[in-house]
C-alpha positions in Angstrom: 3.1 3.0 -7.6 1.0 2.1 -4.7 1.0 4.1 -1.5 2.3 2.6 1.7 -0.1 0.2 3.4 0.6 -1.0 6.9 -0.8 -4.5 6.2 1.7 -5.1 3.3 5.3 -6.0 3.8 7.0 -3.6 1.4 10.4 -5.2 1.9 9.5 -8.4 0.1 8.5 -8.6 -3.6 5.1 -10.2 -4.2 4.1 -12.2 -7.3 0.8 -10.5 -7.8 2.4 -7.0 -7.6 5.3 -8.0 -9.8 2.8 -9.2 -12.4 1.5 -5.6 -12.3 5.0 -4.4 -13.3 5.0 -4.6 -17.1 2.0 -2.3 -17.7 3.3 0.1 -15.0 0.5 -0.8 -12.7 -0.5 1.2 -9.6 -0.4 -1.8 -7.2 3.3 -2.3 -6.9 6.0 -1.1 -4.5 9.6 -0.2 -5.1 10.7 -3.7 -4.2 8.4 -5.1 -6.8 9.7 -2.7 -9.4 13.2 -3.8 -8.6 12.3 -7.5 -8.8 10.5 -6.8 -12.1 13.7 -5.1 -13.5 15.7 -8.1 -12.3 13.3 -10.5 -14.0 13.3 -8.5 -17.2 17.1 -8.5 -17.3 17.3 -12.2 -16.7 14.5 -13.2 -19.0 13.7 -10.3 -21.4 10.8 -12.1 -23.2 9.0 -12.4 -19.8 7.9 -8.8 -20.1 5.7 -9.8 -23.1 4.0 -12.7 -21.3 1.6 -10.7 -19.0 0.3 -8.4 -21.7 0.0 -11.4 -24.1 -2.0 -13.4 -21.4 -4.2 -10.4 -20.8 -4.8 -10.0 -24.6 -5.7 -13.7 -24.9 -8.2 -13.5 -22.0 -9.8 -10.4 -23.6 -10.2 -12.0 -26.9 -11.5 -15.3 -25.5 -14.1 -13.6 -23.3 -15.3 -11.4 -26.1 -15.5 -14.4 -28.5 -17.4 -16.6 -26.0 -19.7 -13.8 -25.0 -20.4 -12.6 -28.6 -20.2 -15.8 -30.6 -21.3 -18.4 -28.1 -23.7 -16.2 -26.1 -22.1 -17.1 -22.8 -22.9 -14.7 -20.1 -21.3 -16.2 -16.9 -17.6 -16.5 -16.3 -15.3 -17.5 -13.4 -11.9 -15.9 -13.3 -9.7 -18.1 -11.2 -6.4 -16.7 -10.0 -7.6 -13.2 -10.7 -4.6 -11.2 -9.5 -4.7 -7.5 -8.8 -7.2 -5.4 -10.7 -5.8 -4.0 -14.0 -7.1 -2.7 -17.3 -9.3 -4.9 -19.4 -10.6 -7.1 -16.6 -12.8 -10.0 -17.5 -16.0 -8.3 -16.7 -15.1 -5.3 -18.8 -14.5 -7.5 -21.8 -17.7 -9.5 -21.2 -19.8 -6.3 -20.8 -18.6 -5.0 -24.1 -20.6 -7.8 -25.8 -23.3 -8.3 -23.2 -24.0 -5.7 -20.5 -25.8 -8.3 -18.4 -22.8 -10.8 -18.3 -21.7 -11.8 -14.9 -18.2 -12.6 -13.7 -17.1 -14.3 -10.4 -13.5 -13.5 -9.5 -11.6 -15.9 -7.3 -8.1 -15.6 -5.9 -6.7 -17.1 -2.7 -3.8 -14.6 -2.3 -4.3 -12.6 0.9 -3.0 -9.4 -0.7 -5.2 -9.7 -3.7 -8.2 -10.3 -1.4 -7.4 -7.3 0.8 -6.9 -5.1 -2.3 -10.2 -6.1 -4.0 -12.5 -6.1 -0.9 -13.0 -2.4 -1.4 -15.2 -3.1 -4.4 -12.6 -1.8 -6.9 -13.0 -4.8 -9.1 
């Protein structure tokens, strides 16, 4: 789980951090973990949605890069950095591929400004 950050209200769950819940991501706080548990209890199949979406993006980017020779992508609504990011999938097929990440969420922007994307 994430370490305390003075710029983040840790008393309120946040959608981007809850999305990091299923794969046991590092960018969530206890309140996000509890909200994720509550969501999982209310809608058990929801836990499969985030990994399935990530898997789809991975396959689509690899296919477009390898089969269609695309080398530029825009990832809109990026969310928090996780495993198998868009650029990682594109680079597996073409090391020169470029990805522009875009997200308007202030917490996502603050987390990714450190170049960890």
